[in-house]
C-alpha positions in Angstrom: -0.1 0.2 -0.1 1.9 3.5 -0.9 1.2 6.1 1.6 -1.2 7.9 -1.1 -3.7 5.3 0.0 -4.2 6.4 3.3 -6.9 9.4 4.2 -4.5 10.1 7.1 -0.9 10.1 7.1 0.6 11.3 10.3 4.5 11.2 9.8 7.6 12.1 12.8 4.7 14.6 14.3 6.5 16.6 16.9 5.1 19.1 19.4 7.1 21.0 22.3 5.6 23.5 24.5 8.5 25.1 26.3 10.4 22.2 25.5 8.2 19.6 27.0 7.1 17.5 24.1 3.6 16.5 24.4 3.7 14.4 20.9 7.0 13.2 20.3 7.8 11.6 16.9 4.3 10.2 16.1 3.5 8.3 12.9 -0.2 7.0 12.4 -2.0 5.9 9.1 -5.4 6.0 9.0 -6.6 3.7 6.5 -10.5 5.0 4.0 -13.2 4.2 6.2 -11.3 3.2 9.4 -13.1 4.0 12.9 -9.4 4.0 14.9 -9.7 4.7 18.8 -6.7 6.2 20.4 -6.6 5.8 24.2 -3.6 6.1 26.7 -3.3 7.7 30.3 -3.9 11.7 31.1 -1.2 13.4 29.8 -0.5 11.1 27.3 -1.2 13.6 24.2 -4.1 12.1 22.7 -6.2 15.7 22.6 -2.9 17.4 21.6 -2.9 14.8 18.5 -6.1 15.6 17.5 -5.8 19.8 17.9 -2.5 19.3 15.7 -4.8 17.6 12.6 -7.4 20.0 12.7 -5.2 23.1 12.8 -5.7 24.6 16.2 -2.0 23.7 17.5 0.6 24.1 15.1 3.2 21.4 15.0 7.0 22.3 16.1 8.0 19.5 13.3 6.9 16.3 10.7 3.8 15.8 8.8 0.3 15.3 8.4 -1.1 14.4 5.0 -5.1 14.3 4.4 -5.5 12.4 1.0 -2.3 13.5 0.1 -2.8 17.3 1.1 -0.1 18.9 3.9 -2.4 20.5 6.7 0.7 21.5 9.0 0.6 24.7 6.0 -3.6 25.3 6.3 -5.8 27.2 8.7 -8.5 25.9 10.6 -11.3 27.0 8.3 -9.1 25.5 5.3 -8.8 22.2 7.3 -12.5 21.7 7.6 -12.6 22.8 3.9 -10.4 20.0 2.8 -13.2 17.6 4.6 -12.1 17.2 8.2 -14.9 17.6 11.4 -13.9 18.0 14.8 -15.7 17.4 17.7 -15.1 18.7 21.5 -15.5 17.5 24.7 -18.3 19.8 25.0 -21.3 19.8 23.1 -21.0 23.5 21.0 -24.6 23.6 19.9 -27.2 26.2 19.3 -29.3 25.9 22.8 -32.0 28.2 21.7 -32.4 27.1 18.3 -34.8 24.0 17.3 -32.8 20.4 16.2 -33.8 21.2 12.5 -32.3 24.7 12.8 -29.3 23.6 14.2 -28.6 20.9 11.6 -29.5 23.5 8.8 -27.2 25.8 9.7 -24.5 23.5 9.8 -24.9 23.0 6.0 -21.5 24.1 4.2 -23.7 26.2 1.6 -24.4 28.8 4.4 -21.3 29.4 6.4 -21.7 31.0 10.0 -24.9 31.8 11.5 -26.0 34.8 10.5 -25.4 34.1 6.7 -26.9 30.5 7.1 -30.3 31.9 8.8 -31.1 33.3 5.3 -30.1 31.3 3.1 -32.8 30.0 0.9 -34.4 26.6 2.3 -33.8 24.1 -0.6 -34.9 20.7 -1.3 -31.2 20.0 -0.9 -31.0 21.1 2.5 -34.0 19.7 3.8 -33.6 16.2 2.5 -29.5 16.4 4.1 -31.1 17.5 7.7 -33.9 14.5 7.2 -30.9 12.2 6.1 -28.7 13.1 8.9 -31.4 13.4 11.9 -32.5 9.3 10.9 -28.5 8.7 11.0 -28.3 10.4 14.5 -31.3 9.1 16.1 -33.2 12.4 16.0 -36.0 12.3 13.5 -38.5 12.7 16.4 -36.9 15.7 17.7 -36.5 18.5 14.6 -38.9 20.4 16.1 -37.5 20.3 19.8 -35.5 23.2 20.9 -32.0 21.7 21.6 -31.5 23.2 25.2 -34.2 20.4 26.2 -32.3 17.5 24.7 -30.7 14.6 27.1 -27.2 15.1 27.4 -26.4 12.4 24.8 -28.6 13.7 22.3 -26.5 16.5 22.5 -23.8 14.7 21.5 -25.5 13.2 18.7 -27.0 17.0 17.6 -23.2 18.0 17.4 -21.9 15.0 15.6 -25.3 15.3 13.2 -23.9 19.1 12.4 -20.4 17.9 11.6 -22.5 15.4 9.3 -23.7 18.0 7.8 -20.6 18.9 6.4 -20.2 15.8 4.9 -16.4 15.2 6.5 -14.0 12.3 5.2 -12.1 12.6 8.4 -14.7 13.0 11.4 -12.7 13.1 14.7 -14.3 13.0 18.2 -12.8 13.4 21.8 -14.5 11.2 24.4 -18.1 11.0 22.8 -19.6 9.0 25.6 -18.4 10.8 28.6 -21.3 11.2 30.8 -23.6 9.1 28.6 -26.4 6.5 30.4 -25.1 2.7 29.2 -28.6 2.8 27.2 -26.9 6.2 25.2 -23.2 4.1 25.2 -24.8 1.2 23.3 -27.0 3.8 21.2 -23.7 5.7 20.2 -21.8 2.8 19.4 -23.9 2.0 16.6 -24.2 5.4 15.3 -20.2 5.7 14.8 -20.6 2.1 13.3 -22.9 3.4 10.9 -21.1 6.3 10.0 -17.9 5.0 9.4 -19.1 2.8 6.0 -18.2 6.1 4.3 -15.5 8.3 6.5 -12.6 7.7 8.5 -13.2 8.1 12.0 -10.6 9.1 15.3 -12.4 8.9 18.8 -10.4 9.6 22.1 -12.3 7.5 24.7 -11.8 6.3 28.2 -14.4 4.0 28.1 -12.7 0.1 27.6 -16.2 -1.5 27.1 -17.2 0.8 24.1 -14.0 1.5 22.5 -14.8 -3.0 22.3 -17.9 -2.2 20.5 -16.1 0.2 18.1 -12.7 0.1 17.5 -11.0 -1.4 14.2 -7.8 -0.6 15.4 -6.6 0.9 18.6 -3.9 3.3 18.8 -1.9 3.6 22.9 -0.6 6.8 23.3 2.2 7.3 26.3 4.0 10.3 27.1 3.2 11.7 23.7 4.7 8.3 21.4 3.0 5.2 20.8 3.1 2.2 22.8 1.0 -0.1 20.9 -1.1 -0.2 17.8 -3.2 -3.3 17.4 -7.1 -4.5 17.7 -8.5 -4.5 21.1 -8.1 -7.9 21.7 -4.0 -7.5 21.6 -4.1 -4.2 23.3 -6.0 -5.5 26.3 -3.4 -8.4 26.4 -0.1 -6.2 25.7 2.1 -6.1 29.1 3.4 -2.0 28.3 -0.3 -1.4 28.0 -1.4 -2.9 30.8 1.6 -1.7 33.0 0.9 2.1 32.3 -2.4 2.1 31.6 -5.0 -0.5 32.0 -3.7 -1.6 35.2 -4.6 1.6 37.0 
């Protein structure tokens, strides 16, 4: 497989904050339609890796190629436009808008809240909203004010807002934190569905959840990759047990 076949190719990625290497010569490749989970103890560099990929943090050295396009030179919005979507730990939804409106304003043709509230609503947008609402289990809640959704539903809505932009790479930071057991299971199903036509990177601590979704697990420790394997192998890995699962 040549490098060009990967959706994401991260090579020798390093970022130092005041001499501390938060990410240290990291190399990682993500396939098309792959669901990769990144785990590791606190301070391992997990969120920093997502920050580097989406352009929020600039690397000290190394390369991040998304479909062969170098991302380290691009701004955050150029990276979004290239097809990379990122969800942070706390959901950022418009609480006072309905679920429908939240999805509608996320449609790429009308960027920015005000621009998009006034663009002519087309059948295309309407269809996309309904399609995404079905994917995120909110078809019955389209008219509901977003503030009234449960914690889990708010997380799904935010994933839906990213899906409206149809990213080819979606990155989620602890998507099931604070969810009920039922919502966690539904989220696992949701992620397994959405990676049918895009690649997904998830940072997660909940190992039961990781088992349900991961194609491959990358274990980070002190900014370096400690292991990268299917979940069953990772769980049996002595080094991983020592630094992470043993705690």
